[in-house]
Each structure stands twice: as structure tokens, then as C-alpha cells.
C-alpha positions as CSV (number, residue, x, y, z in Angstrom):
1,M,89.9,101.7,100.6
2,M,91.2,98.5,100.4
3,K,95.2,98.4,100.3
4,K,96.0,95.7,98.5
5,Q,94.4,97.2,95.3
6,I,97.1,96.9,92.6
7,M,97.2,93.4,91.6
8,I,100.6,91.8,89.9
9,M,99.5,91.5,86.6
10,G,101.6,88.5,85.1
11,L,105.1,87.6,85.2
12,A,106.0,90.4,83.6
13,M,105.5,92.3,85.9
14,T,108.1,90.7,88.2
15,A,111.0,92.9,86.3
16,L,110.1,95.7,88.6
17,L,111.4,93.5,91.4
18,C,114.8,94.2,90.8
19,G,116.6,97.3,91.9
20,C,116.6,99.8,89.0
21,G,117.4,102.1,91.3
22,R,120.8,104.9,90.4
23,T,123.0,103.1,93.2
24,G,125.3,105.7,95.0
25,S,127.1,105.8,98.2
26,A,125.5,106.6,101.2
27,G,125.7,106.6,104.9
28,T,122.7,106.1,107.0
29,G,121.6,107.6,110.2
30,L,121.9,104.0,111.6
31,A,124.4,103.3,113.7
32,G,125.2,99.8,115.2
33,G,124.9,98.4,119.0
34,S,127.5,101.4,119.6
35,G,125.1,103.9,119.0
36,E,127.7,105.7,116.7
37,E,126.2,107.8,114.1
38,T,126.8,108.1,110.8
39,G,125.5,110.8,108.4
40,I,123.5,110.2,104.7
41,S,125.0,111.8,101.4
42,N,122.8,113.1,98.7
43,G,120.8,111.2,96.4
44,S,119.7,113.4,94.0
45,G,117.0,112.4,91.2
46,E,113.2,111.8,91.2
47,D,111.9,110.7,94.3
48,T,110.2,107.6,93.2
49,G,109.9,105.6,96.5
50,I,109.3,102.0,97.1
51,S,108.3,99.3,94.3
52,N,106.0,96.4,96.1
53,E,104.5,94.8,92.7
54,T,102.8,91.4,94.2
55,E,99.4,90.9,95.5
56,V,100.0,90.2,98.9
57,N,101.9,93.3,99.5
58,S,101.1,96.3,96.5
59,G,98.3,98.8,96.5
60,D,97.6,101.9,98.9
61,A,98.6,102.6,102.7
62,G,97.8,106.4,102.8
63,T,100.8,106.8,100.8
64,E,102.6,107.4,97.3
65,G,106.2,107.2,96.8
66,S,108.6,106.6,99.4
67,P,106.9,104.9,102.5
68,G,109.0,107.8,104.8
69,G,107.1,110.7,102.4
70,N,103.8,112.5,102.1
71,G,100.3,110.8,102.5
72,T,98.0,109.9,105.5
73,S,98.8,107.3,108.1
74,A,98.3,103.7,107.1
75,D,95.4,103.6,109.0
76,G,93.9,106.6,107.8
77,G,94.4,108.4,110.8
78,E,97.0,110.1,113.4
79,R,98.3,110.0,116.4
80,V,98.1,112.9,117.9
81,S,99.7,113.5,121.6
82,G,97.8,115.1,124.3
83,N,94.6,114.4,122.6
84,G,93.6,110.6,122.5
85,K,93.7,110.5,118.6
86,V,95.2,107.2,117.5
87,S,94.9,104.6,115.4
88,G,93.2,101.1,115.1
89,K,94.8,99.0,118.1
90,E,96.4,101.9,119.5
91,R,92.6,103.0,120.0
92,E,91.2,99.9,121.2
93,A,93.9,99.8,123.8
94,A,93.4,103.4,125.4
95,E,89.9,102.4,125.9
96,N,90.7,99.1,127.7
97,G,92.9,100.6,129.8
98,G,96.2,100.5,127.9
99,E,96.1,96.6,127.5
100,T,95.5,94.8,124.2
101,G,95.9,90.9,123.8
102,G,98.6,89.2,122.4
103,A,100.6,90.0,119.1
104,D,97.4,91.4,117.7
105,G,98.1,95.1,119.5
106,E,100.1,94.4,122.4
107,T,101.7,97.2,123.9
108,A,105.1,97.9,125.9
109,G,103.3,98.7,128.9
110,S,100.0,99.5,130.2
111,G,98.2,101.9,132.0
112,G,96.6,105.2,131.1
113,G,99.5,108.0,129.3
114,A,98.9,110.8,127.7
115,G,95.9,111.5,125.8
116,G,94.8,108.0,126.8
117,R,97.7,106.2,125.7
118,P,99.4,103.1,127.6
119,E,102.9,103.8,129.1
120,A,105.7,102.6,128.2
121,S,107.3,100.5,130.4
122,A,111.0,98.7,130.6
123,D,112.6,96.3,128.0
124,V,110.0,94.5,126.1
125,R,110.2,91.6,123.2
126,A,107.6,92.7,120.3
127,A,106.9,89.7,118.1
128,Q,104.7,88.8,115.6
129,G,104.2,85.2,114.3
130,G,103.4,84.4,110.1
131,P,103.5,81.8,108.0
132,C,107.3,82.3,107.0
133,G,108.4,82.8,110.8
134,E,108.5,84.6,113.9
135,I,109.8,88.5,113.9
136,S,110.6,90.0,117.1
137,V,113.0,93.0,118.4
138,I,113.5,94.3,121.8
139,L,112.2,97.5,122.2
140,P,113.6,99.8,125.2
141,E,111.7,102.0,128.0
142,G,109.4,104.7,126.1
143,W,108.7,102.6,123.2
144,K,105.2,101.2,121.9
145,Y,104.4,98.8,119.3
146,E,101.7,97.0,117.1
147,G,101.6,93.8,116.0
148,L,100.2,93.2,112.6
149,P,99.1,89.8,111.8
150,M,98.9,88.2,107.9
151,D,97.0,90.4,105.3
152,S,96.9,93.3,107.6
153,E,95.5,96.5,106.2
154,E,97.6,98.7,108.5
155,L,101.1,97.0,106.7
156,I,103.0,99.3,104.7
157,S,104.1,96.8,102.5
158,G,104.8,93.0,103.6
159,D,102.6,89.8,104.7
160,Y,102.7,90.4,108.8
161,G,104.9,92.3,111.0
162,I,105.5,94.9,113.7
163,H,105.4,98.8,114.0
164,F,107.3,100.5,116.6
165,Y,107.6,104.3,118.0
166,P,108.5,106.5,120.7
167,E,106.0,106.9,123.1
168,G,106.1,110.6,122.4
169,A,106.1,110.5,119.0
170,A,102.4,112.5,117.4
171,E,102.8,110.4,114.3
172,G,105.0,108.1,112.3
173,F,106.7,104.4,113.1
174,I,109.3,102.3,111.8
175,E,107.7,98.6,110.0
176,I,109.6,95.3,110.4
177,A,107.8,92.8,107.6
178,Y,107.8,90.0,105.8
179,N,108.5,91.0,102.3
180,D,110.0,88.3,100.3
181,F,108.7,90.1,97.0
182,F,110.3,93.5,98.3
183,G,112.3,95.8,95.4
184,V,112.9,99.2,94.8
185,C,112.8,101.1,91.6
186,G,113.6,105.2,90.7
187,T,116.2,107.6,90.0
188,G,117.3,109.0,93.6
189,L,118.1,106.3,95.3
190,A,121.3,105.8,97.2
191,Q,122.0,102.5,98.7
192,E,124.5,101.5,101.4
193,E,125.8,98.0,102.4
194,A,126.3,97.1,106.2
195,E,125.4,94.7,108.8
196,M,122.9,94.2,111.5
197,A,121.6,91.9,113.9
198,G,124.0,89.4,112.8
199,S,123.1,89.7,109.2
200,P,124.1,91.6,106.0
201,V,121.5,94.5,105.1
202,S,120.7,97.1,102.2
203,I,120.1,100.5,103.6
204,G,118.3,102.6,101.1
205,T,118.0,106.5,101.6
206,Y,116.1,108.6,98.1
207,D,116.6,112.0,97.4
208,G,119.4,112.1,100.7
209,H,116.9,113.3,103.4
210,A,117.8,112.9,107.0
211,Y,116.0,109.5,107.4
212,W,116.5,105.9,105.4
213,D,113.7,104.7,103.9
214,F,114.4,100.9,104.2
215,V,116.5,98.6,105.3
216,R,116.6,95.0,103.6
217,F,118.0,92.1,105.9
218,G,120.0,89.2,104.3
219,E,121.2,85.7,104.9
220,Q,119.1,84.0,108.4
221,N,116.8,87.4,108.1
222,E,116.3,86.9,104.6
223,G,112.6,88.5,103.7
224,V,112.6,90.8,106.5
225,V,112.4,94.3,105.6
226,A,112.1,97.6,107.4
227,L,110.5,100.7,106.7
228,T,110.0,104.4,107.9
229,Y,107.1,106.2,107.6
230,R,106.4,110.0,108.6
231,V,109.3,109.9,111.2
232,E,110.9,113.6,110.3
233,D,109.8,115.1,113.4
234,W,111.6,113.2,116.0
235,W,114.3,111.2,113.9
236,D,117.2,113.2,114.9
237,D,116.6,112.6,118.4
238,Y,115.8,108.1,118.1
239,K,117.5,107.8,115.0
240,N,120.5,106.1,117.3
241,V,117.7,104.3,119.3
242,V,116.1,103.0,116.0
243,S,119.4,101.2,115.0
244,G,120.1,99.4,118.5
245,I,116.3,98.0,118.3
246,L,116.8,97.3,114.5
247,D,120.4,95.1,115.7
248,T,118.1,92.9,118.0
249,L,115.8,91.5,115.4
250,S,115.1,87.8,115.5
251,F,113.5,85.8,112.8
252,E,112.4,82.3,113.7
253,R,111.6,80.3,110.5
254,D,111.1,77.0,112.6
255,I,108.5,79.4,114.3
256,K,105.2,79.0,112.2
257,E,101.8,80.0,112.3
258,G,99.0,80.6,109.7
259,G,98.0,80.6,106.2
260,R,99.7,82.5,103.2
261,Y,99.0,83.0,99.5
262,V,101.3,81.9,97.1
263,F,101.5,83.5,93.5
264,R,101.4,81.1,90.7
265,E,101.4,81.9,87.2
266,E,98.2,80.2,86.5
267,S,96.4,82.2,88.6
268,E,95.9,84.8,86.3
269,N,94.0,84.1,83.1
270,R,94.8,87.2,80.7
271,E,92.0,85.4,77.7
272,I,89.3,87.2,80.2
273,G,91.6,89.5,82.4
274,L,91.1,88.0,85.8
275,Y,93.2,87.2,88.6
276,F,92.1,85.1,91.3
277,S,94.0,85.3,95.0
278,L,93.3,84.9,98.3
279,K,93.8,86.4,101.7
280,N,92.6,85.9,105.3
281,I,93.5,82.2,104.9
282,S,93.0,79.9,108.0
283,S,92.6,75.9,108.2
284,T,88.8,76.4,107.8
285,G,88.0,79.4,105.3
286,A,89.6,82.5,103.4
287,T,88.8,85.2,101.5
288,L,88.7,84.8,97.8
289,V,89.7,87.7,95.8
290,Y,88.8,88.3,92.1
291,N,90.8,91.1,90.1
292,Q,89.3,91.8,86.9
293,F,91.6,94.3,85.6
294,D,90.8,94.3,81.8
295,A,87.4,95.2,80.5
296,E,88.1,94.4,77.2
297,A,89.0,90.7,77.6
298,P,85.7,89.0,78.4
299,T,83.3,88.5,75.6
300,G,80.3,88.5,77.9
301,R,79.7,88.9,81.4
302,L,82.1,87.4,84.0
303,Q,80.5,84.8,86.7
304,D,81.0,82.4,89.1
305,G,79.2,80.1,91.7
306,D,78.9,78.8,95.3
307,D,81.0,75.3,93.8
308,F,84.8,74.9,94.7
309,A,87.2,72.4,94.8
310,I,90.4,71.9,97.6
311,E,93.8,70.1,96.3
312,R,96.6,68.9,98.4
313,Y,100.0,68.4,97.0
314,G,102.3,65.3,98.0
315,D,104.5,63.2,96.2
316,G,104.8,65.1,92.9
317,N,100.9,65.4,92.4
318,W,97.7,67.7,93.4
319,E,94.8,65.5,95.0
320,E,91.6,66.3,95.9
321,V,91.1,66.4,99.7
322,P,88.9,63.9,100.8
323,V,85.4,65.2,101.8
324,T,84.2,64.6,105.4
325,V,80.4,65.4,104.6
326,K,78.1,61.9,105.3
327,G,76.5,60.8,102.3
328,D,75.6,63.7,99.3
329,Y,76.0,66.9,98.9
330,G,75.7,70.1,96.6
331,F,76.6,73.6,96.0
332,H,73.6,76.1,95.3
333,D,73.1,76.6,91.9
334,I,73.9,80.3,91.8
335,A,75.5,82.9,89.6
336,Y,77.8,85.9,91.0
337,V,78.8,88.4,88.7
338,I,82.4,89.9,88.6
339,P,82.4,93.4,87.7
340,N,84.8,94.8,85.4
341,E,87.8,96.4,86.5
342,E,87.0,95.8,90.2
343,I,88.1,93.8,92.8
344,T,85.6,91.7,94.3
345,E,86.0,89.9,97.4
346,R,84.1,86.8,98.9
347,E,84.3,84.6,102.2
348,L,84.5,81.2,101.8
349,S,84.2,78.4,104.2
350,W,85.0,74.9,103.5
351,E,85.0,73.7,107.2
352,W,81.8,72.0,106.2
353,L,83.1,70.0,103.3
354,Y,86.6,69.6,104.2
355,G,86.8,70.0,108.0
356,Q,89.7,71.7,109.4
357,L,92.6,71.7,106.8
358,A,96.3,70.3,107.9
359,P,99.3,71.8,107.5
360,G,100.5,71.7,103.9
361,E,100.3,73.1,100.2
362,Y,97.0,73.6,98.8
363,R,95.4,75.5,95.9
364,I,91.2,75.7,95.7
365,E,90.0,75.3,92.3
366,K,87.1,77.4,90.5
367,I,85.2,77.7,87.2
368,F,84.6,80.8,85.8
369,L,82.2,81.3,83.0
370,D,82.5,83.9,80.2
371,F,78.7,84.2,79.6
372,R,77.2,85.7,76.4
373,E,73.7,84.3,76.7
374,T,72.0,81.1,77.9
375,A,74.3,78.1,76.3
376,D,76.8,80.3,74.9
377,Y,79.5,80.4,77.0
378,D,83.0,80.0,78.0
379,E,83.9,77.7,81.0
380,H,87.8,79.2,82.7
381,V,89.3,76.7,85.3
382,I,91.5,79.0,87.4
383,Y,93.5,78.3,90.8
384,A,94.5,80.1,93.9
385,Y,97.7,78.6,95.6
386,F,98.3,78.7,99.3
387,N,100.5,77.2,102.6
388,L,99.0,76.4,106.0
389,E,101.0,75.9,108.9
């Protein structure tokens, strides 16, 4: 099931991004570098969890409500000690002798651990790059991690980041991710202001349980958020270690890579109930994502074709990117139906037409038809915006 199933439905939805939960006084099982532990006070009320109302961040990751609450693991499975049942990159690591390549699944060490999982070793720098900067933490001996690149289906909330967890844990992890639209809603939320990794943080706990639900970083680390997920079984033993790890957080904004979708109001057309976005963006292509959210809006069948155009922003204007094709070119004369109240994805490669795009700010233009019958249709132009680093 797709992670990002809930698309933002206009700027009105951004009102949910404010902190609308009841703010109270709370401690946090987090300690500073000293390892001193503080308690968590009750925040009574209804547990509604984390709100994340933006296309690139919303949807299901196998959980509803608090990320530290119930549900399946983010990749639909569980890590179970001793039987080798692991998730995603872990399974790949185990099958390859406990080692995977690069940030897209590197582990803190290699070799055969319990259940075929890699053994952890001495302190390791866990890092994941992305279009807004590189996120990294230092993991002590006995901890493992998975790097999750842009648009990873395994992220709870955010564009890209890291999952880390103690090697002996059967399930659960801490997620650190970049999410510049992070927000919280609901009653039962207690928040505390503190300092971590040299910046102020807001620490939130729902309904007074023994672990915090989120840590939102500020100032030089603005945009980075830490979340807990199914940590109940090991939190008491490792909460001070988690605090120490988060205190090593580094967010290097100057180290950027890859592409990132940028929400703009004009990417949503309420007249036909369609929201146009992108994911898996690179210099040569992307995945087009069409969310038809209102079945009553079109007067006929929504459809589009193979044609598109890419423009780059510079000097205050949008100008079409020069094509690299020599001579004449064209697009297939074909119509693709966009189903009502569904999310449709289509792969697009533009390398044949524009080559590899240089870093910059871009938008893709697509023409959509509200087609009733031959010679009876309405034409709508919608843009999806993205940045390349």
C-alpha cells in the first residue's frame, strides 16, 4: 500500500500544521550528554498522534495516531530476534553477509549476528544525504541503522532520514528525518522546551506514556524531526543512550544531493479535483503522481497524454529548458485515463528531450483534459514544481 496516499488538498489544509494540541508541562526521558534521566508527566486526553498534512510526508506507514503507538512496522514486517525475520535493507544486509552499500542500508558493522543480522561494532557515523542537507548522528557500539533516501516508502514522516535501534531489539526504531512541514494536532499532548545538539528542541509526549513521541529541532537544525516507533519494549534500558545519540546530530545544509518536489498552490486544480505532484526526482526523470480527490468535480473523464514541457526559473522568469534533440521531435498521440478518487503514478524520463538537468529550480507543465466526447472537452494546464541539487 502506498505510503503517501493522502495528498494535501489546498492551502486551507495547511492550517493543520500549527500546534493545536494542548500544551502542558512535561519532562522527557531524554537526557543531555551527561546521561541524566528526567521523568515524563501525564498529558491526559485523546491520543491522536502526529499530523503531517503534506503530499511528500503524509499517508500511512503502517500506523495511525502516535508514531510510537500501535500498528505494523513501517515496512509491513517485524524484526524478530533469533529467527532472521528482518525488514527491508536489513534482510538484504543479512543475505549479503551483513553489509550493504552506502547510506541506503549501511549497518553499524558487518558479519553474522543473531538471526543472520549484522553485528554492531564501535562508534559509527550514520549519515543520509538529501536535497535540503545531510543528516548524521554518531551511533555507539551495539546500535544499527538504515539510511532512507528521498521518497523512501519506509519513512514514517519526512522526506529522507535515518532509522536507528539497539541491535538486540525485536522491533521498533528511532527515526530522524527532514520534514519542513511537520506539525502536531490533538489533545493529550504535553510539550517541553529543551536543548539538544546545540539547538533548541520541542519534545512532545502524548497521554503521558513512558517515551516521547517526537523531538522537533530548531535553529541550525530546523527541519529535522526525531520520532519514536514501537519502542516500548526497550525504551527503559536505552532512553539515555538515545538522548546521547540525538545530541550528536549534525545537519549540514551545504551538503545537498538529489531532487525534491516543492508544493505550490497551482499544482492543485479544484475545478477538476486533481492534485499533480512528483517523487523519485533525478536529473533525468521523475515519477508523476496524480491524485484525483473529488469524483464529482470533472464533467467527463480526466485524461492526459505523453506531452510535457519543463521550465527553469531564473532572473525572475520561467523559461523552457532548451531541448537537446537535433531536428524534429514529437510525442505519441495517446490518451491516459486518470481514475476518479485514486492515485495514479506514471514514470517520466526527460533525458531524451532535455538531457540531464543542471541544479536549479524547475517545473513540469502537463495538459489535462476533462473529456466528455470528441470535440467536447475542457483543457487545464497544471504545473508540478521541483528543485535539483
